[in-house]
C-alpha positions in Angstrom: 0.0 0.0 0.0 1.3 3.4 -0.9 0.1 7.0 -0.8 -0.7 7.1 -4.5 -3.0 4.1 -4.2 -4.8 5.8 -1.3 -5.3 9.0 -3.3 -6.7 6.8 -6.2 -9.0 4.9 -3.9 -10.3 8.1 -2.3 -11.0 9.6 -5.7 -12.9 6.5 -6.9 -14.8 6.3 -3.5 -16.0 9.9 -3.8 -16.9 9.8 -7.5 -18.4 6.4 -7.3 -17.4 5.9 -11.0 -14.2 4.3 -12.3 -14.3 6.1 -15.6 -14.8 9.6 -14.2 -12.2 9.0 -11.4 -9.7 8.0 -14.0 -10.4 11.1 -16.1 -10.0 13.4 -13.1 -6.7 11.7 -12.3 -5.5 11.8 -16.0 -5.1 8.0 -15.9 -6.2 5.3 -18.2 -9.1 3.4 -16.6 -7.3 0.0 -16.8 -4.4 1.5 -15.0 -6.6 2.9 -12.2 -8.4 -0.4 -11.9 -5.1 -2.2 -11.6 -4.0 0.0 -8.7 -7.2 -0.5 -6.9 -6.9 -4.3 -7.4 -3.3 -4.2 -6.1 -4.4 -2.3 -3.0 -7.2 -4.9 -2.4 -4.8 -7.7 -2.8 -2.3 -6.1 -0.4 -4.9 -5.5 2.2 -6.6 -8.9 1.7 -10.1 -7.5 1.5 -12.6 -6.3 -1.1 -12.9 -2.5 -1.0 -15.1 -1.7 -4.0 -18.1 -3.5 -5.7 -18.5 -2.6 -9.4 -22.0 -2.7 -10.8 -24.0 -1.3 -13.7 -24.8 1.9 -11.8 -21.2 2.6 -10.7 -18.8 1.7 -7.9 -19.8 1.3 -4.3 -17.7 0.7 -1.2 -17.9 -2.3 1.0 -17.8 -1.9 4.8 -14.0 -2.3 4.6 -13.9 0.3 1.9 -15.8 2.8 4.0 -13.4 2.2 6.9 -10.3 2.6 4.7 -11.7 5.8 3.2 -12.0 7.4 6.7 -8.5 6.4 7.6 -7.1 7.4 4.1 -8.5 10.9 4.5 -6.7 11.4 7.8 -3.4 9.9 6.4 -3.5 12.1 3.3 -4.3 15.2 5.3 -1.5 14.6 7.6 0.9 14.1 4.7 -0.4 17.3 3.1 0.2 19.2 6.3 3.9 18.2 6.5 5.1 21.1 4.2 3.0 23.5 6.3 4.6 22.2 9.5 8.0 23.3 8.2 6.9 26.7 6.8 8.3 29.8 8.4 6.3 32.6 6.7 2.8 33.2 5.3 4.2 33.1 1.8 5.6 29.5 2.4 2.4 28.1 3.9 0.6 25.7 1.7 -1.7 22.7 1.8 -5.2 22.2 3.1 -6.6 23.3 6.4 -9.9 21.6 7.4 -12.4 23.1 9.8 -15.6 21.4 11.1 -18.6 23.6 11.5 -22.2 23.1 12.6 -24.6 24.2 9.7 -25.7 27.3 11.5 -22.1 28.5 12.2 -21.1 27.7 8.6 -23.9 29.9 7.2 -22.4 32.8 9.1 -18.6 32.5 8.7 -17.8 29.9 5.9 -17.7 32.1 2.9 -16.1 35.2 4.6 -13.5 32.9 6.1 -12.7 31.4 2.7 -12.2 34.8 1.2 -10.1 36.0 4.0 -7.8 33.0 4.0 -7.4 33.2 0.2 -6.6 36.9 0.6 -4.1 36.6 3.5 -2.5 33.1 2.8 -3.2 32.2 -0.9 -1.2 28.9 -0.6 -3.7 27.4 1.9 -6.9 25.7 0.7 -9.6 25.9 3.2 -11.9 22.9 3.5 -15.2 23.4 5.3 -16.8 20.3 6.7 -20.4 21.0 7.5 -22.0 18.3 9.6 -24.4 18.0 12.6 -22.9 19.4 15.8 -22.9 16.0 17.6 -20.3 14.7 15.2 -17.8 17.5 15.2 -15.7 16.4 18.1 -15.4 12.9 16.7 -13.8 14.3 13.5 -11.3 16.3 15.6 -10.3 13.1 17.5 -10.0 11.2 14.3 -7.7 13.9 12.7 -10.3 14.3 10.0 -10.4 18.1 10.6 -7.8 20.3 12.1 -10.2 22.0 14.4 -13.9 22.6 14.8 -16.2 25.3 16.2 -18.5 23.2 18.3 -21.6 24.3 20.1 -21.7 23.6 23.9 -18.8 21.3 23.9 -18.0 19.6 27.2 -14.5 18.6 28.3 -13.3 15.5 26.6 -10.0 13.6 26.9 -7.7 14.5 24.0 -9.4 17.7 23.0 -8.3 21.3 23.8 -11.1 23.7 24.3 -11.1 27.5 23.7 -14.5 29.3 24.4 -15.1 31.8 21.6 -18.5 33.3 22.0 -22.1 32.9 23.5 -25.0 33.0 21.1 -28.5 33.9 22.2 -31.3 31.7 20.8 -34.3 33.2 19.0 -37.7 32.1 17.8 -37.5 32.2 14.0 -40.7 32.5 12.1 -42.0 33.1 8.6 -42.3 36.9 8.0 -46.0 36.6 7.4 -46.6 35.5 11.0 -47.5 38.6 13.0 -45.8 38.3 16.4 -44.0 40.9 18.6 -40.3 40.9 17.9 -39.3 41.0 21.6 -40.1 38.8 24.7 -42.3 36.2 23.2 -43.8 34.3 26.0 -43.0 30.6 26.1 -46.7 29.7 26.5 -47.4 31.5 23.2 -44.6 29.5 21.5 -46.1 26.3 22.7 -49.1 26.8 20.3 -46.9 27.2 17.2 -45.9 24.3 15.0 -42.1 23.8 15.6 -39.4 22.1 13.6 -36.5 21.5 16.0 -33.0 19.9 15.9 -33.1 16.1 16.2 -31.9 14.5 19.4 -29.3 14.0 20.6 -28.6 17.8 20.4 -27.7 20.1 23.3 -29.7 23.0 21.9 -32.8 20.8 21.6 -32.3 19.5 25.1 -32.2 23.1 26.4 -35.5 23.8 24.6 -37.1 20.7 26.1 -35.9 21.7 29.5 -37.5 25.2 29.2 -40.9 23.8 28.2 -40.6 21.2 31.0 -39.8 23.8 33.6 -42.8 25.8 32.4 -45.0 22.7 32.6 -45.8 23.1 28.9 -45.7 20.9 25.9 -44.9 22.1 22.3 -46.4 21.3 19.0 -43.6 19.3 17.2 -44.2 19.6 13.4 -40.9 17.8 12.4 -37.2 17.2 13.3 -34.0 17.7 11.3 -30.4 17.3 12.1 -29.1 20.4 10.4 -30.0 24.0 9.8 -29.9 23.2 6.1 -33.3 21.7 6.5 -34.7 23.6 9.5 -34.3 27.0 7.9 -35.9 26.2 4.5 -38.9 24.8 6.5 -39.3 28.1 8.2 -38.7 30.0 5.1 -41.6 28.0 3.4 -43.8 28.8 6.3 -44.2 25.2 7.4 -43.2 25.8 11.0 -41.2 28.0 13.3 -37.9 27.0 15.0 -35.6 28.0 17.8 -32.0 28.7 16.7 -29.3 31.3 16.9 -29.3 34.4 14.6 -26.4 32.9 12.6 -28.6 30.0 11.3 -30.9 32.4 9.4 -28.8 35.6 8.8 -29.4 35.8 5.1 -33.2 35.2 5.5 -33.5 37.7 8.3 -31.6 40.3 6.3 -33.8 39.9 3.2 -37.0 39.8 5.3 -38.2 36.3 4.6 -37.7 35.2 8.2 -38.3 37.2 11.4 -36.3 36.7 14.6 -38.0 37.1 18.0 -36.4 37.3 21.4 -38.1 35.1 24.1 -39.1 35.7 27.7 -36.7 32.9 28.8 -32.9 33.0 28.6 -31.7 30.5 26.0 -28.2 30.5 24.6 -25.3 28.3 23.5 -21.6 28.6 23.7 -19.3 28.1 20.6 -16.0 26.4 21.5 -12.9 26.0 19.4 -11.8 22.4 19.6 -8.4 21.0 18.5 -6.5 17.8 19.2 -4.1 17.7 22.1 -2.0 15.0 20.5 -1.6 16.5 17.0 0.6 19.6 16.9 -1.0 22.7 15.2 0.9 23.5 12.0 1.7 27.1 11.2 -1.0 27.0 8.6 -3.7 25.8 11.0 -2.6 28.3 13.6 -2.8 31.1 11.0 -6.4 30.0 10.0 -7.4 29.9 13.6 -6.1 33.4 14.1 -7.9 34.7 11.1 -11.1 32.9 12.2 -11.1 34.4 15.6 -10.4 37.8 14.1 -13.3 37.4 11.7 -15.7 36.4 14.5 -14.8 39.4 16.5 -15.2 41.7 13.5 -18.7 40.3 12.6 -19.8 40.8 16.2 -18.4 44.3 16.6 -19.8 45.4 13.3 -23.2 44.0 14.4 -23.4 41.7 11.4 -23.6 38.7 13.9 -26.3 39.6 16.3 -27.2 38.2 19.7 -23.5 37.3 20.5 -21.0 37.9 23.2 -17.3 37.4 22.4 -15.4 35.5 25.1 -11.8 36.3 24.1 
């Protein structure tokens, strides 16, 4: 097994098509197939199943893909580890974000990194918040911005900010913009984050403390589903401002403060066992500076910076 074979395997896995993968790698398909066969022979397992609709990974293939991503990223970061100046920094820096946080900072951070350190390619991994810490521990991402992250062995935590939670509704729903009573929220159809989710647990606790139930319309694991549901007028939700910043700005969604205190903390998580390369350190610095700027310029509302 060698790095080139891992690169080939990752490309085939992601494209699920041997012909397209070969074209993207500028290889003849028989040569690519031979390298995959050699890798399978070396490991003694079947990695890919070829069918009329493309190529699909076996359980062993999925496991190898996860490890191969980590291995290739660590190799890619070696040059960055030895870099002394911004001009020398190169490679990929990967950051894990919850969907709501990604909507607020992903694009501005990409632009800032490309402007300040053009040799760095920023990878945004947008997944449910419950999975962020696992990716840091696996070395799949260099760091994450995780909501309400509790101390965990092997992870370094740096609190960044506290976000207030708001009731988010379709603009056509006429409600006061401030201090909505929890008893009035209980009558609305709600679409909420799927359990296990710390934000959802806090919402549940508030209703339980008030001895109220809520009208659950649906559940979803990411803001990528929650916000469109609100935008279409299907239901309301309870999320931070960051989750719906574009829709609030263009008037399709309205945010309402509530008569209960609900917030979440965003924490920067990195591995204690893997050293931060200069490139990762630079991106973290740019990320923290961007967050502070967005809050100070009141483009990220309902936040308190903690550093």
